[in-house]
C-alpha positions in Angstrom: -11.0 80.2 167.3 -13.0 79.0 170.2 -13.4 75.3 171.3 -16.7 73.6 170.8 -18.4 73.7 174.3 -20.7 70.7 173.5 -17.8 68.4 172.8 -14.7 68.7 175.1 -12.1 67.3 172.9 -13.8 67.6 169.4 -11.8 68.9 166.6 -11.8 72.8 166.3 -14.0 74.0 163.4 -14.2 77.0 161.2 -17.3 79.1 160.5 -20.1 80.1 162.8 -20.9 78.1 165.8 -24.2 76.8 167.2 -24.8 77.7 170.8 -28.0 75.8 171.2 -28.5 73.5 174.2 -28.7 69.7 173.4 -32.1 68.5 174.5 -31.3 65.3 176.3 -34.3 63.6 177.9 -35.0 60.3 179.6 -37.3 59.3 176.9 -38.6 60.6 173.5 -42.4 60.7 173.8 -42.7 61.4 170.1 -40.9 58.2 169.2 -42.7 56.3 172.0 -46.1 57.4 170.8 -45.3 56.5 167.2 -44.0 53.1 168.2 -46.7 52.2 170.7 -49.5 53.7 168.8 -49.7 51.1 166.0 -49.5 48.2 168.6 -52.4 49.8 170.5 -54.4 50.4 167.4 -53.9 46.9 166.2 -54.9 45.6 169.6 -58.1 47.7 169.7 -59.0 46.6 166.2 -58.6 43.0 167.1 -60.6 43.4 170.2 -63.4 45.2 168.4 -63.4 42.4 165.7 -63.4 39.8 168.5 -66.4 41.5 170.2 -68.3 42.0 166.7 -67.9 38.4 165.9 -68.7 37.1 169.5 -71.7 39.4 169.3 -73.4 41.1 172.3 -74.5 39.1 175.4 -77.4 36.8 174.7 -80.7 37.9 175.8 -82.3 36.2 178.8 -85.7 36.1 177.4 -87.2 34.4 174.3 -90.7 34.4 172.9 -92.2 31.1 171.4 -95.3 30.7 169.4 -96.9 27.6 170.8 -100.0 25.7 169.6 -103.6 24.9 170.4 -104.6 24.2 173.9 -103.7 20.6 174.6 -101.6 20.0 171.6 -98.2 18.5 171.4 -97.0 21.9 170.2 -98.1 23.4 173.4 -96.6 20.4 175.5 -93.3 20.6 173.7 -93.2 24.4 174.2 -93.8 23.9 178.0 -90.8 21.3 178.0 -88.7 23.8 176.2 -89.6 26.4 178.8 -88.7 24.2 181.9 -85.3 23.2 180.2 -84.4 26.8 179.4 -85.5 27.8 183.0 -82.8 25.6 184.4 -80.3 27.5 182.3 -81.4 30.9 183.3 -83.5 31.8 180.3 -87.1 32.7 180.5 -89.3 31.4 177.6 -92.5 33.1 177.1 -95.2 31.1 175.3 -97.9 32.7 173.2 -100.7 30.3 172.3 -101.5 29.8 168.7 -103.9 27.9 166.3 -101.0 25.9 165.0 -98.3 25.9 162.2 -99.9 28.4 160.0 -100.3 31.0 162.7 -96.8 30.2 163.9 -95.3 31.0 160.6 -97.5 34.1 160.2 -96.1 35.5 163.5 -92.6 34.8 162.5 -92.8 36.6 159.2 -94.8 39.5 160.5 -92.8 42.8 160.6 -91.5 43.7 164.0 -92.6 40.3 165.3 -92.1 39.7 169.0 -91.9 35.9 168.3 -88.3 34.6 168.3 -89.0 30.7 167.7 -91.8 28.4 166.7 -92.5 24.9 165.7 -93.7 24.9 162.0 -94.8 21.9 159.9 -92.6 21.5 156.9 -94.3 22.4 153.5 -96.7 24.9 155.1 -95.3 27.7 152.8 -95.9 25.5 149.8 -99.4 24.1 150.8 -100.6 27.5 151.9 -99.8 28.7 148.3 -97.4 31.4 149.7 -94.1 32.5 148.5 -91.1 32.5 150.8 -92.3 35.6 152.5 -89.3 36.2 154.7 -85.6 35.8 154.1 -85.0 36.5 157.8 -85.9 33.0 158.9 -83.8 30.0 159.4 -84.4 26.4 160.5 -82.7 24.9 163.4 -83.5 21.4 162.0 -86.4 19.0 162.1 -87.7 18.0 165.5 -90.2 15.2 164.8 -92.6 13.7 162.3 -96.2 14.6 162.1 -97.9 11.6 160.4 -100.9 11.9 158.5 -103.6 9.3 159.2 -106.6 8.7 157.1 -109.5 6.6 158.3 -112.7 5.9 156.1 -115.7 3.9 156.4 -116.0 1.2 153.6 -116.8 -2.5 153.2 -113.6 -3.1 151.1 -110.2 -1.4 151.4 -109.5 1.4 148.9 -106.2 1.9 147.2 -106.4 5.5 146.0 -107.5 8.8 147.6 -109.4 9.6 144.5 -111.9 7.0 145.5 -113.2 9.3 148.2 -114.7 11.6 145.6 -118.3 12.3 146.4 -117.9 11.5 150.1 -118.2 13.5 153.2 -114.4 14.3 154.3 -113.4 15.9 157.5 -110.2 17.8 156.7 -109.5 19.8 159.8 -110.1 23.4 161.2 -109.0 26.5 159.0 -105.4 27.4 159.6 -104.3 24.0 160.9 -101.6 22.0 159.3 -104.0 19.1 158.9 -106.3 21.2 156.8 -103.5 22.5 154.5 -102.0 19.0 153.9 -105.4 17.3 153.3 -106.4 20.0 150.8 -103.1 19.5 148.9 -103.4 15.8 148.7 -107.1 15.7 147.8 -106.5 18.4 145.1 -103.7 16.3 143.7 -106.4 13.5 143.4 -109.0 15.7 141.7 -111.1 16.3 144.8 -112.2 19.9 145.9 -115.0 21.7 147.5 -116.5 22.5 144.2 -117.3 18.9 143.3 -119.7 16.5 144.8 -117.5 16.0 147.7 -118.2 17.7 151.0 -115.1 19.0 152.7 -115.9 19.6 156.4 -114.2 21.8 158.9 -113.8 19.1 161.6 -110.8 17.9 163.5 -109.4 15.8 166.1 -111.8 14.3 168.7 -114.8 15.8 166.9 -113.8 14.2 163.6 -113.2 10.8 165.4 -116.8 10.9 166.8 -118.3 12.1 163.6 -116.8 9.0 161.9 -118.2 6.7 164.5 -121.7 8.4 164.2 -121.6 8.0 160.5 -121.8 11.8 159.9 -118.8 11.7 157.8 -117.2 9.0 155.6 -113.5 9.9 155.9 -111.3 11.8 158.3 -107.8 13.3 158.0 -105.9 13.2 161.2 -102.3 14.4 162.1 -100.2 14.7 165.2 -102.3 15.5 168.1 -105.6 14.6 166.4 -104.3 11.0 165.9 -102.9 9.7 169.2 -102.1 6.0 169.5 -105.2 5.4 171.6 -107.5 7.0 168.9 -105.7 4.8 166.1 -105.9 1.7 168.1 -109.8 2.4 168.8 -110.6 3.1 165.1 -108.7 0.0 164.1 -110.9 -2.0 166.4 -114.1 -0.6 165.0 -116.0 -2.6 162.5 -116.4 -1.0 159.2 -113.7 1.6 159.6 -110.4 1.2 157.8 -106.9 2.9 158.0 -105.8 4.1 154.6 -102.6 2.6 153.2 -100.6 4.8 150.8 -99.5 2.3 148.1 -98.3 5.4 146.1 -96.1 6.7 148.9 -93.1 7.1 146.6 -95.1 9.0 144.1 -96.5 11.3 146.8 -93.1 12.1 148.3 -91.8 13.0 144.8 -94.7 15.2 144.2 -94.6 16.7 147.7 -90.8 16.8 148.7 -91.6 18.0 152.2 -93.4 14.5 152.9 -91.6 11.4 154.2 -92.7 7.9 153.8 -93.0 5.9 157.0 -93.3 2.1 157.0 -95.5 0.8 159.7 -94.9 -2.9 160.5 -97.9 -5.2 161.2 -98.9 -5.3 164.8 -97.5 -1.8 165.5 -100.5 -0.4 167.3 -101.7 -3.7 168.8 -99.5 -6.7 168.9 -102.2 -9.0 170.5 -104.9 -8.2 167.8 -102.1 -7.8 165.2 -103.2 -4.3 164.1 -102.6 -3.4 161.4 -102.7 -6.9 160.0 -100.3 -6.0 157.1 -97.5 -3.4 156.8 -98.8 0.0 156.0 -97.2 3.0 154.3 -97.9 6.4 155.9 -97.0 9.9 154.9 -95.6 12.5 157.3 -94.1 16.0 157.1 -91.5 16.9 159.6 -91.9 19.8 162.1 -89.1 22.2 162.1 -88.0 24.6 164.7 -87.9 28.1 163.0 -86.2 31.1 164.2 -85.0 34.6 163.0 -81.5 34.6 161.4 -80.2 36.9 164.1 -80.7 34.4 166.9 -77.8 34.5 169.3 -75.4 31.6 168.7 -75.4 30.7 172.4 -79.2 30.5 172.3 -79.1 28.3 169.2 -76.9 25.8 171.0 -79.1 26.0 174.1 -82.3 25.4 172.0 -80.8 22.4 170.3 -79.8 21.0 173.6 -83.4 21.4 174.6 -84.5 19.8 171.4 -82.4 16.7 172.1 -83.9 16.3 175.5 -87.5 16.9 174.2 -87.5 15.1 170.9 -84.6 12.6 171.1 -86.6 9.6 172.6 -88.0 6.7 170.7 -91.6 6.3 169.7 -93.6 4.0 167.5 -92.8 6.2 164.6 -89.1 7.2 165.2 -86.0 5.6 166.5 -83.9 6.8 169.5 -82.0 10.0 168.7 -83.4 10.2 165.2 -84.4 13.8 166.1 -83.5 16.6 166.0 -82.0 16.3 162.6 -80.5 18.5 159.9 -83.5 18.1 157.5 -85.0 21.3 156.4 -87.4 22.1 153.6 -88.7 25.7 153.4 -85.9 27.6 155.2 -82.1 27.0 155.2 -80.3 25.5 158.1 -78.9 28.1 160.4 -75.0 28.0 160.1 -74.7 27.8 164.0 -77.1 24.9 164.0 -75.1 23.1 161.3 -72.0 23.6 163.3 -73.7 22.2 166.4 -74.9 19.1 164.5 -71.4 18.5 163.2 -69.3 19.1 166.3 -71.7 19.6 169.2 -71.5 22.6 171.5 -68.0 23.8 170.8 -67.7 26.4 173.5 -65.9 25.1 176.6 -67.6 27.7 178.7 -71.3 26.9 177.6 -70.5 23.2 178.1 -69.3 23.4 181.7 -70.6 26.7 183.1 -74.1 28.0 183.8 -75.5 30.1 180.9 -75.0 33.4 182.6 -71.5 32.7 183.7 -70.6 31.2 180.3 -71.7 34.4 178.5 -69.6 36.5 180.7 -66.6 34.3 180.2 -67.0 34.3 176.5 -67.1 38.1 176.4 -64.0 38.4 178.6 -62.1 35.8 176.5 -62.9 37.9 173.4 -61.0 40.8 175.0 -58.2 38.7 176.5 -57.3 36.7 173.4 -56.4 39.8 171.2 -54.4 41.2 174.3 -52.4 37.9 174.6 -51.9 37.5 170.9 -51.1 41.0 169.9 -50.6 43.4 172.8 -48.3 41.5 175.0 -45.9 40.3 172.3 -46.0 44.0 171.0 -45.1 45.2 174.4 -42.3 42.8 174.6 -40.7 44.0 171.5 -41.6 47.7 172.2 -38.0 48.5 173.5 -36.4 47.2 170.3 -39.0 49.0 168.1 -38.4 52.2 170.1 -34.6 51.9 169.8 -34.9 51.1 166.1 -37.0 54.2 165.4 -34.5 56.5 167.2 -31.6 54.8 165.4 -33.4 55.2 162.1 -33.7 59.0 162.6 -29.9 59.3 163.5 -29.0 57.1 160.5 -31.2 59.3 158.2 -29.0 62.3 159.3 -25.9 60.3 158.4 -27.4 59.7 155.0 -27.8 63.4 154.6 -24.2 64.2 155.7 -22.8 61.5 153.3 -24.7 63.2 150.4 -23.5 66.7 151.4 -19.9 65.4 151.7 -19.9 63.7 148.3 -21.1 67.1 146.7 -18.3 69.0 148.7 -15.6 67.0 147.1 -16.6 68.1 143.7 -16.2 71.5 142.0 -18.3 74.1 143.8 -19.1 77.6 143.2 -18.9 80.1 146.1 -22.8 80.3 146.2 -23.3 76.5 146.1 -20.6 76.1 148.9 -22.5 78.6 151.0 -25.7 76.7 150.4 -24.1 73.5 151.5 -22.9 75.1 154.7 -26.3 76.4 155.4 -27.7 73.0 154.9 -25.2 71.6 157.4 -26.1 74.1 159.9 -29.8 73.1 159.5 -29.1 69.4 159.9 -27.0 70.2 163.1 -29.8 72.6 164.4 -32.6 69.9 163.9 -30.4 67.4 165.7 -29.9 69.6 168.6 -33.3 71.0 169.0 -35.0 67.5 168.7 -35.5 65.8 172.0 -33.1 62.9 172.3 -33.3 60.1 174.9 -30.2 59.9 177.1 -29.7 56.3 175.9 -28.8 57.7 172.4 -26.7 60.7 173.6 -23.4 59.0 172.6 -24.6 58.5 169.1 -25.7 62.1 168.9 -22.2 63.4 169.9 -20.7 61.1 167.4 -22.9 62.4 164.7 -22.0 65.9 165.7 -18.3 65.1 165.4 -18.9 63.7 161.9 -20.8 67.0 161.2 -17.6 68.8 162.2 -15.6 66.6 159.9 -17.9 67.5 157.0 -17.7 71.1 158.0 -13.9 70.8 157.6 -14.4 69.3 154.3 -16.3 72.3 153.1 -13.7 74.7 154.5 -11.0 72.8 152.6 -13.1 73.0 149.5 -13.2 76.8 149.9 -9.4 77.1 149.9 -8.9 75.1 146.6 -8.7 77.2 143.4 -11.6 76.8 141.1 -11.3 76.4 137.4 -12.4 80.1 137.0 -9.6 81.4 139.5 -7.1 79.2 137.6 -8.1 80.5 134.2 -7.9 84.1 135.5 -4.3 83.4 136.7 -3.2 82.2 133.3 
């Protein structure tokens, strides 16, 4: 018998001898790949999810549908543009005829318009369905009060008393006209009856009332500045309509709000109005597409606070912007902003461009810090555990083989077990083993030699068949 060349003082064995070189390496790349792979895959998945939820870098250009020349819509759009320019965002303003055209541009397919100011209730008053599920509201920005002036010797209490009169209701497509038509229709007044509904608005309507070419005028927003209201209140024979049914109107038209005007609001010295008045006003909302970048949503609401947060005769300080919406749902990012403010440290203290970059970098670094670095820290233990598990699996096979060798074996089955033992040893020798586990491998092979001897002893035991033949 020859001594085992792989193990200097190992027990001598019987049977064929493997002369394969033991492949000891510095590292097992197979085990390293299978250990490191899941960590890298989990890190890559976390980074992808982070970038997916953070969304791409925000665009640096927005398009806004404005308003008629000289209107508050146009003036507010210019204020937005100045505010955003300081943050590195270019706002392009497209002039429009008012709320209705703004809404049409937003709902148009492949619309280049990103945001617009739209009077609440336009969808309902224009007799339109909700033509786009793509739109969201960033909240209400201000009230656009409805002011009705009429010429009469005595005050009237109902809009229905204007039936048969000449009424200026505003230009086609304007929010004033849509609201006036809705209110007059609710009072049984339309263009088919004796009343004359005229397409006159703003300064022209004001002058027509002074010249007695119309009997009543509807004014909203820009068409009813404080100076115009004060001038009409001072004009003999012209009265400002009070809405004693304001509660009923707000129930009938939920997009309307009741505004209580104290006496003397427009002229303290002359005490105008002489008695408290009730006015109706829809809110104006900032409407955007639902895919508006969250960073731009925060920036637009910051601009809205700067533009609309001041106090006026008809609103208190910081009353706007508000979370009230009517036609379209409040954007989730806007809801988060109203609740907790700008939650991003980067956007709060850095310029918009730098904040965008920092946010993207953080989206990559956070998964690396949370998953990859701890994973790499435990990598040696995981690697060692994998190699140990492979060796322990071979021990399990040896134990099963030894248990069977202690039983009654036929020569054929004993030969099969010997071949299986050789296969196990061959697989151990041919598999690349890191040097750090060489001692365990040599111990495993010593135990293989022990099992081989057990099989040899089993071969020398008489079987029941041989014993029976001896009898």
